[in-house]
PASE-115201 format. One record per atom (N, C-alpha, C): x, y negated, z negated. Coordinates in steps of 0.2 Angstrom, whole numbers, plus 5000, padded with zeros to 4 digits. Each point is the difference from the previous one (the first is absolute). Layout:
// residues N
XYZ;...
// end
This chain:
// residues 537
500550065000;499549945002;500549934997;499749975007;500449944999;500049934991;500350014999;500349954993;499649965000;499549974996;499849935000;500349954995;500149955002;500349954999;499749954993;499350004999;499749984994;499750064998;500350064996;499650084999;499949984993;499550054999;499749994992;500650014996;500450055001;500650014996;500449934997;500149965006;500449944998;499549974997;499549985002;499549954996;500150024991;500050085001;499950024991;500549984997;500650025005;500649994996;500249925000;499749985004;500249924999;499649974994;499450034997;499549984996;500350044993;500350064999;500350014995;500649964999;500549995004;500649934999;499749954997;499549985003;499549944997;500049994993;499650064998;499750014994;500550014995;500550035002;500950014996;500249944998;499949965007;500449934999;499649954996;499450025000;499549944996;500150024993;500050064998;500250034994;500749974998;500450035004;500849974998;500049924998;499649965005;500149934999;499749984994;499250024998;499749984994;500450054994;500150045001;500650014992;500649985001;500349975005;500749964999;499749934999;499649975001;499849924998;499850004992;499550084998;499850014993;500850004994;500550045003;500550014998;500649934999;499949985007;500449915000;499849984994;499350005001;499649964993;500450004993;499650074998;500350044995;500749994998;500450015005;500749995000;500349934998;499649945004;500249954997;499949994992;499350014998;499849994994;500650034995;500250075001;500650014998;500649974999;500149975006;500749965000;499749934996;499449975001;499949934997;500250034990;499650065000;500050004993;500750014999;500450045002;500850025000;500349924999;499949955003;500149925000;499849994995;499450014997;499749954994;500450024994;500150095002;500550024992;500449965001;500549995004;500649995001;499949914996;499749965003;499849944999;499950004993;499550044997;499849994994;500650044995;500450055001;500650004996;500549955000;500049965006;500549934999;499749954994;499450005001;499749954995;499950024993;500050064999;499750044994;500949984997;500550035004;500650004998;500249924999;499749965004;500249914999;499649994994;499450024997;499649984996;500450024992;500150075001;500450034995;500949964999;500350005004;500549964998;499949924998;499549965002;499949954999;499749994993;499750064998;499949994994;500550014994;500450045002;500750044997;500249924998;500149985007;500549924999;499749954996;499450004999;499749944997;500150014992;499950084999;500150014993;500750004998;500450035004;500949984999;500149935000;499649945004;500449945000;499649964994;499350044998;499749954993;500550024994;500250064999;500550024994;500749965000;500150035008;500849964998;500049934999;499449965002;500049955001;499949964991;499950034997;499950014992;500850004997;500550045004;500549994996;500649944999;499949984994;500549945000;500750015003;500250064999;500850035002;500249985006;499550015006;499949975008;500349914999;499949974996;500149934999;500849985001;500350064997;500749994996;500450055006;499650045004;500550045003;500649995005;499849925001;500549975005;500449954997;500050014993;500549964997;500650034999;500649974998;500750035000;500150044995;499750004995;499950064994;499150035001;499950035005;499550044999;500250085000;500550034997;500250055001;499350054997;499749964992;499450054997;499449985003;499749945004;499750005004;499950045004;500650025005;499850045008;500150074996;500150024995;500050074995;499349984999;499549964996;499350014997;499750005008;500349965004;499550015008;500150065001;500550045003;500250055002;499750064997;499950014992;499650044997;499350005002;499649945000;499449995001;499750035009;500450015004;500150005006;500050084998;500350014998;500350104998;499250034997;499849954996;499450034998;499350015006;500149965002;499549995007;500150045003;500550025002;500150065006;499850054998;500350024994;499850074996;499249994999;499749954998;499250025000;499749995005;500349985005;499449995006;500450075004;499650055001;500250055003;500249995008;499649975003;500249995008;500649935000;500149984995;500349945003;500950045000;500450005003;500550025000;500649955001;499949945001;500549944999;499549954997;500549964996;499649934997;500549964999;500349965004;500549935001;499649945000;500649964997;499849934999;500549975006;499849945003;500649985006;499949924999;500649964997;499849925000;500549985002;499849945004;500749975002;500049924998;500549994996;500249944996;500049945006;500249934997;499949945004;500850005003;500550044999;500650005002;500050065005;499550025001;500250065006;499950074997;500450014994;500250074997;499150034998;500350065003;499450064999;500050044993;499650004997;499950054994;499650075001;500150035000;499650084999;500150044994;499450004998;499850034992;499850065002;500250074998;499850065002;500050024991;499650075002;499850044993;500750034998;500050014992;500950024998;500150075003;499650035002;500350065006;500250005006;500049925001;500249995007;500649974998;500549995007;500749985000;499849914999;500449974998;499949924998;500149975007;499749955002;500249955005;499450015008;500249995001;499550015008;500450055005;500650024998;500350065006;499550054996;499950075007;499650044999;499250014998;499849925000;499349995001;499650005006;499550065000;499850005006;499549965003;500049975004;499649955004;500149934998;500850024999;500249904997;499949965005;500350025007;500049965006;499349995003;499550044999;499249975001;499849954995;500350034993;499849934996;500349935002;500749995000;500249945002;499649975008;500150055004;499949995007;499149944999;499650024994;499449995001;499949954993;500549984998;500049984993;499849945000;500049945003;499849935000;499250015003;499750055003;499350025001;499550044997;500550014994;499450054995;499649944996;499550005001;499549964996;499650044997;499850065002;499550064996;500250065002;499650054999;500150094999;500349995009;500650035000;500350015008;500150075001;499950035005;500050065002;500750015004;500850024999;500450005003;500250075005;499750064998;500050045005;499550054996;499950085002;499650044997;499850024992;500649974997;500150024995;500349954995;500249945003;500449944996;499649945000;499849964995;499649954997;500449945001;499949954998;500249944997;499549944997;500049984993;499549954998;500649944996;499549945001;500449964996;499949994992;500549994997;500050004993;500049934998;499549994994;500049914998;500150044990;500449934998;500350034994;499849934994;499550024996;500049914998;499649955006;499750035005;499849955002;500249995007;500850024999;500649995007;500050055003;500349985006;500250055005;500650014998;500050094998;500850024999;500350035005;499650065006;500350035003;499550065004;500350065001;499550045004;500150054995;499350045000;500250074997;499850045006;500550055000;500250055005;499550084997;499650025004;499750074999;500050045005;500350075000;500250065004;499550044995;499450035006;499450054998;500150075002;499950054997;500050065003;499250025002;499850035005;499550045000;499450014994;499349965000;499650014993;499650065002;499750004997;499550074999;499349985004;500049955002;499449965003;500350025008;500649965001;500450035005;499950075004;500350054995;499850075001;499450005003;499649994996;499250035002;499849975007;500149945000;499949975008;500550045004;500650025001;500550045003;499550055000;499850054995;499750065003;499549995004;499549944998;499449995005;500250015008;500749964999;500250005008;500150075003;500350024996;500350065003;499550045000;499250034997;499450025001;499949985005;499949925002;499749985005;500350035007;500749995001;500450045006;499850075000;499950044995;499850065001;499250015002;499749944998;499350015004;499949995006;500749965002;499949985008;500450065003;500450034999;500250075003;499450055001;499650014994;499450055000;499649975004;499849935001;499649995002;500150015009;500549995002;500450015007;499950065001;500150064996;500150075001;499250025001;499549984996;499450005001;499749995006;500049935003;499949975005;500150045007;500850035000;500350045005;499450074999;500150034995;499550064999;499349995001;499749945000;499249995001;500049985008;500649995002;499949985009;500050065003;500550034997;500250095002;499350025001;499750034994;499550035000;499349975003;500049945003;499349975002;500350015009;500650015001;500150005006;500150075001;500050054997;499950084999;499350015002;499549964995;499550035000;499649965008;500249965002;499749975005;500250065006;500750015001;500150055004;499750065000;499850044992;499650065003;499249995001;499849935000;499549995000;500050005009;500549955002;499850015008;500250065002;500350054997;500250065002;499350055001;499749984995;499250044999;499649975005;500149945003;499549945004;500150065007;500950025000;499950015007;499950085002;500050034994;499950085002;499249995000;499549974996;499450005000;499649965006;500449955002;499749945004;500450015007;500650004999;500349975006;500150065005;500050064997;500350055005;499450035005;499549994996;499250035005;500049935006;500249934996;500049955008;500450005005;500650034997;500750015004;499750065004;499750044997;499850085005;499349985006;499749944998;499449995001;500249955008;500649954999;500349965005;500450055004;500450044999;500250055006;499650035003;499450054997;499650015005;499649965003;499949945000;499549955003;500549975006;500849994999;500449985005;499950085006;500250054995;500150055005;499250025004;499649984998;499250015003;500049965005;500249934999;500049955007;500650015004;500450054998;500650015006;499750055004;499750064996;499850055003;499450034997;499449975003;499450014996;499950105000;500250025004;499750075003;500450054993;500549994997;500550044995;499350004995;500150064997;499650004990;500449964996;499650014994;500549954995;499850054993;500549984998;500050034993;499649984994;499950034994;499449984996;500549954996;499749944996;500349964995;499950014994;500550024996;499650024993;500149914996;499350014998;499749924997;499550004995;499849964995;499750024996;499249975002;499550045001;499550005005;499649944995;500149994995;499649964995;500149915000;500750005004;500249925000;499949985007;500349945002;499949975005;500450045006;500650024996;500350035007;499950065003;499750034994;499650075002;499449985005;499749964998;499349985006;500349965006;500649974999;500350005007;500450055005;500250054997;500350055003;499250035003;499650014997;499350035000;499749975007;500049924999;499649975007;500750005005;500650005000;500450025004;499950065006;500150064994;499850085003;499349985005;499549984997;499349985006;500149965006;500349944999;500249945005;500350065005;500650044997;500650025006;499650075004;499350044996;499850045004;499549955005;499649974998;499549965004;500549965007;500649984999;500549975004;500050075005;500150054996;500350055005;499550035005;499550004998;499250005004;500049965004;500149934999;499749955004;500850005004;500650025000;500550005005;499850055005;499650074998;499850055006;499549985003;499649954998;499449965004;500449975004;500549954998;500349955004;500250045007;500650054999;500350055005;499350015006;499750034995;499450015005;499749955004;500049954997;499749935003;500549995005;500649984999;500649985005;500050055006;499850054999;500150075004;499549975007;499449994997;499449995004;500149925003;500449974996;500049915004;500650025005;500450054999;500550005005;499850045005;499550044999;499750035006;499849955006;499649974995;499449945002;500449965004;500649984998;500549955003;500450005006;500050065000;500250055005;499650005006;499450014998;499450015005;499849925002;500149954998;499949955002;500449975005;500850024996;500649985006;500150035007;499650084999;499850015007;499549985004;499649974997;499549975003;500249935002;500249964996;500449955001;500550005007;500450035001;500550035006;499450015006;499550044999;499650025005;499649935003;499949964995;499749935003;500649975004;500449984996;500749985001;500250025008;499950075001;500250025008;499550005004;499349984997;499449995004;500049925005;500349974992;500249925004;500450005003;500750015000;500450025006;499850025006;499750055000;499650035007;499649955003;499649964993;499749955004;500249945003;500749984997;500349975003;500549995006;500050065001;500450035006;499350015004;499550004999;499450025006;499949905002;500249974995;499949935000;500649985008;500650024997;500749985004;499650055006;499850055002;500250045003;499849935008;499349985000;499949955007;500749955002;500149984994;500749935001;500650065001;500350054999;500350045004;500050025006;499450035000;499850005007;500349965006;499449944997;500349935005;500649985002;500550024993;500749985002;500550055004;499550065000;500450055002;499849995008;499349975002;499749995005;500449965006;500249964994;500449915002;500950045004;500350064996;500250035003;500150045005;499550035002;499950075003;500049945008;499849955000;499749965006;500849985005;500349984996;500749985004;500550055002;499950074993;500350065003;499750055005;499349985000;499950035008;500249965007;500149954998;500249965004;500749995002;500450024995;500750005001;500150095003;499650044998;500050075003;499849995009;499749975001;499650005008;500649985003;500249934998;500650005004;500650025000;500350044994;500350065000;499950065005;499550015000;499850055005;500049985009;499949955000;500049965006;500650005002;500649984996;500749985002;500150085001;500050064996;500050045001;500050045006;499249995003;499850035006;500349965007;500249945000;500549965003;500750025001;500250034994;500750015000;500349974997;499949955000;500349954994;500250014994;500649974997;500350014992;499449974997;499850024994;499950004993;500249934999;499449934999;500349954995;500150014993;500549994997;500150014993;499749964995;499949955003;499549954997;499450024998;499750035004;499350015000;500050084996;500650045000;500150074995;499949974993;500649945000;499849974992;499449984997;499549975007;499449974995;499850044999;499850065005;499750064996;500350034993;500550015000;500350044995;500049954993;499949935000;499649974995;499350014999;499649995005;499350025000;499850074996;500550045002;500050074998;500150004992;500549974997;500249984995;499649974994;499649955004;499549954996;499450034998;499850065003;499750034999;499950064996;500850024999;500150054996;499949974994;500349935000;500149964994;499249974994;499850015006;499249974998;499650084997;500250065004;499750064999;500350014993;500649984997;500350034992;499949954997;499749944999;499649964997;499250034997;499750015007;499550024997;500150084998;500350055000;500350054997;500050004991;500549945001;500350004993;499449964997;499649975001;499349984996;499550065000;500150045004;499550054998;500350044996;500550035000;500450054995;499949984992;500049944999;499849974994;500649994995;500350044994;500349984994;500550024998;500350055006;500550044998;500549974999;500249945003;500649954998;500049994992;500649994997;500249994995;499949934998;500249964993;500049945000;500849995001;500049945003;500749985002;500249935001;500449975001;500149925001;499949995007;499449965004;499950005003;500049925005;499949975005;499949955001;499449985002;499749944998;499150005004;500149955006;500349995002;500149985007;499750075004;500550074999;499950055003;499350035001;499749994993;499350024999;499549975005;500349935000;499449945004;500350035008;500550015002;500350025006;499450065003;500150064996;499650065001;499349975002;499849974995;499249975001;499949965006;500349955001;499949975005;500250055007;500450035000;500150055007;499450045001;499550014995;499450045000;499349974999;500049934999;499549964998;500049955005;500349955002;500049945006;499750015005;500050075004;499650005006;499050004997;500150054997;499450024997;499549914997;500449974996;499649954998;500049955005;500550005004;499949945007;499450035004;499950065002;499550025002;499349974998;499949984993;499549984998;499949914999;500749985004;499849934999;500249974994;500550044996;500549984995;500750005001;500349954997;500549995002;500650014992;500550085002;500250014993;500649985001;500449974996;500749984999;500550004994;500349994999;500850024997;500449944996;500049984994;500449954998;500550024994;500550025002;500450044997;500549934997;500150014992;500349964997;500850025000;500449954998;500850015000;500150034993;500450045000;500350034994;499750044997;499450035002;499750034996;500250064997;500050044995;500350034997;499750095002;500450054998;499750055000;499650044996;499550045001;499550014994;500150084998;499950024996;499850084999;499350015001;499950055006;499650025002;499850075004;499450025003;499950065001;499949955008;500450005007;499849995005;499450015003;499850065001;499450055003;499349954996;500150014993;499449964997;500049934999;500649975001;499949915002;499749995006;500350045006;499549995006;499550005001;499650064997;499350034999;499649944997;500349964993;499649954996;500149945006;500449985003;500149935005;499750005006;499850085003;499550035004;499349974996;499850024997;499350004996;500049924999;500449974997;500049925000;499949965004;500250035006;499949965007;499650015006;499850074998;499450025004;499349974996;500050004992;499449954998;500049944999;500749955003;500049945002;499750005008;500150045002;499850005008;499350015000;499750044996;499250015001;499649944995;500449984997;499849914997;499849965004;500350005005;500049935005;499450045006;499549945000;499550025005;500349995007;499750075004;500250025007;499949935004;499549974998;499649955005;500749925000;500550004993;500549975001;500650015005;500249935002;500650015004;500749964998;499849994992;500649964997;500250074995;499950054999;500250054994;500650015001;500350004992;500650015001;500250054993;500450044999;500250034995;500949994998;500149994998;500949984996;500250044996;500550035001;500550034997;500549994996;500349974994;500349954998;500550044994;500749985001;500450024995;500549924996;500150024994;500149954999;500450024993;500649954997;500150024993;499849954994;499750034993;499749964996;500649964997;499849954994;500549974995;500450064996;499750064998;500550044997;500250055004;500049995007;500550055003;499750055003;499350005000;499750065002;499650005007;500250055003;499750005007;499150005000;499649965005;499449994999;499750035007;499850015001;499550035007;499249984999;499749975005;499549955000;499650025009;499450004998;499650035005;499549965001;499849945004;499649945000;499749995007;499350015000;499549985005;499749974999;499649965006;499749944999;499050025003;500050064996;499450055000;499449954996;499450044999;499549984997;500249994991;500550014998;500050024993;499850034995;500050014995;499750044994;499749954994;499450024998;499649974994;500450044994;499949954995;500350034993;499850064997;499250035002;500050084998;500350035005;500049995007;500550065003;500650004997;500449944999;500650004998;500250044994;499450004995;500050064995;500050075000;499650015006;499950085002;500450015006;500449985003;500450015005;500450055001;500350024993;500350084998;499850044999;499350015001;499450054996;500050055004;499950085000;499950015004;499450015003;499950035008;499650015003;499649924999;500349964999;499649915002;500249995007;499549975003;500449965005;499449965004;500349945003;499549955002;499750015009;500350085002;499950015007;499550035000;499850034994;499650065000;500350065002;499850054997;500250075000;500050035006;500650045003;499950045006;499950044999;499750055006;499750064997;500250055006;500449975003;500550035008;499949955006;499949954998;499949965007;499949924999;500249985004;499649904999;500649984997;500049934996;500449964997;500150034993;499850004996;499850044993;500550034999;500449984991;500550044999;499950064996;500650024994;499850054997;500049964992;500049944999;500249974993;500550024997;500550055003;500650024995;500649975003;499949965004;500949975002;500249954995;499749974998;500249944995;500250034993;499550055000;500150054992;500750035002;500050055005;500750024999;500749985001;499749925005;500749965000;500249954993;499550014995;500149984995;500350064995;499950074999;500550044998;500749995003;500050005007;500649995002;500549964997;499849944999;500249944998;500250014993;499750024997;500250024992;500550044999;500050055005;500650044998;500649975002;500049945004;500649975003;500049924996;499650014993;500249954996;499749935002;499450015005;499749915002;499350004999;499849934997;499450004999;499849955005;499450025005;500049955005;499549954996;500149945003;499749935000;499749995006;499149984999;499849975005;499849935000;500249985005;499549915000;499650015007;499449974998;499650015005;499449945000;499749975004;499449955002;499550035004;499550005000;499550015004;499949965006;500250025006;499949975007;500749975000;500650034995;500749955002;500350055002;499950064996;500750065000;500350024994;500350055000;500250024994;500950025002;500350014994;500650005001;500350074994;500350035001;500350074996;500849994999;499849994993;500949984997;500350064997;500550045002;500350084998;500549974997;500450004993;500649974998;500450064998;500550025003;500350064997;500650004996;500050054995;500449974994;500950015002;500449964999;500950005003;500150074998;500650035004;500350044999;500550014993;500150064997;500449994995;500750025001;500449984997;500850005002;500150055003;499950074997;500050065002;500050015008;499249995001;499850005006;500149955005;500549945000;500349975004;500750015001;500250044995;500850045001;499850065004;
// end
């Protein structure tokens, strides 16, 4: 079976792919939205952790600043003899670091008026600024610290006021708090949720695709296979109706089962109809053959009638030839009786007369023989010459002048010369008969020309009685004649001449055109189609 461009299988596969794609898109969109929420929550956790840690550092720093601001020893820490004051302050710092579990470093940094830097650290730390973590960060922003400042993830700085006067900066280094640990656990849990969600999304997508695939497979088995079998049988039946068909397995209770049953019934009716059509075609062919045989008999009868019409003209023409032939023979006989030599000119005249008679008889036999010739490129001038030879004397005997006017450059046409001679004879004879015998100016003209499209045109023009519109409408009907039907004598016609001519012209691809006015005359125009390139060659 010829593969279908848009088969049901392709459409169902396309539908399945579309369904899977839509489900995948919907689930992907939902997953993207949920995943975005997880990411937003994770970012919120991180921001919350930063804020909690900052708030925690700010609370501790404020508490430490408040307590350190009440130590009188700080007011003397920068004096020359401040060892005791510095030791006291370092002890307080050590107590705060020991008491606050999240505080790893608690240092005080002060810059004097002379630019000297004083670093106070807990008693368990080295004396001075060396070894103090974050010292460079504190010094780089020392003059800009007016409230709690976050130096990095674990280090903070806050201004210290003692007795209402600015003393320096508190430096804090804090470890992870319990709150931050909790937030980190939540962040890790959120990351696990993202992983689980992606896995579940992929599993759901795979499951949906598998379910749709099984559904489509079930559809193929239950619906597509009967339809495919039905399509194959329909195509096979269209190509070879006489072949039998296998049964199609389908559910008789669904639409496909009904379709299969109706198809079987329709196929049976078509087989019966085909049988009746074959019988009808055979009968029609036999009837057409009989009609063709009868039509051929009618054409032969019309040709014989045309030959009969030509007989008088041919006899007159041959008679005209016989008179000088007899005169020449008489002269030759006299010269022979007197012992004189025969005149070569008279012998030549006799030979030409004999050839002319033979030529006239050949034309007559060709017309009577019929349509044995094949269609071939021919010249309309040759057809007109044959007709002029056989009819010019006959028309002249009735007082009608038959003339020819051949155009220049008229192309060859594809035709049967004998049939076209028969058509032209019929048209000329009808044109002659349309002229009243009492007239002395009757004329029949045969013309050829080339039209604007390069086609050869043949025209037969008379100045006879013309035709009315009713006669023009019926002129090509069989057994229609304005002369009256002939029963074997008289001037009547068979009524088949133009009917047969129309059939001949139709086979030549010519549609005759009639232009006629009552009392003025009639013009038959025959336009022949041009030769094809193969025929020209």
